[in-house]
N, C-alpha and C positions, 0 to 999 in steps of 0.2 A: 642238369638238362632234363631230368625227370620232372622237376617242378614245372618247367615250361610246357612239357607235353600234357601235363595234367591241367594246367590253368589256361592254356591256349583256347580250347573250345569254349570255356566260360567267358573269356574275354571277347572272343569273336561274337558270341551270341549277345553279350551285353552291348557291344558296339552296334550290332544290327538293330537291336531293340532301341537304342538311343537315337539312331538315324531315323528309324520309323516314327518314333514318338515326336521327334523334332519336326519331321515333315507334317505329321498330323496337326501339331500345334500351329505351324505356319499356315497351313491351309485353313484352319479354323479362324485364325487371326485375320487372314486376307478376306475370308468370306464375311466375317463380321464387319470389316471395314467397308466392303462393297455394299453390304446390306444397309449400313448407316448412310453411305453416300446416296444410295437409291431412295432411301426414306427421306433424306434431306431434299432431294430433287422433287419427290412427290409433294412434300410440304410446300416447297417454293412454288410449284405449279398450282397447288390449291390456293395459296395466297394470291398469286397472280390472277387466277380465275375469279376469286372473291373480289379483288380490287377492281377488276374490269366490270364485274357485275354491279358494283356499288357506284361506278362513275355515272351511269345513266339510270337512276332510279325511276320506276314507273310513276307517271303523273296521275294524281287522283283528283 
């Protein structure tokens, strides 16, 4: 029983650290995914704007 009393605080701190790090990595992954989606939407909007601009070229 003495071993459990000695190791329990370390195990609890390790579990808390693991949960915190897992949460940080998940947030980072989701943020990167959202940023990639936003960038893809910006690129698509730019391509659409460029294509609309090229449909009616100015007459010289």
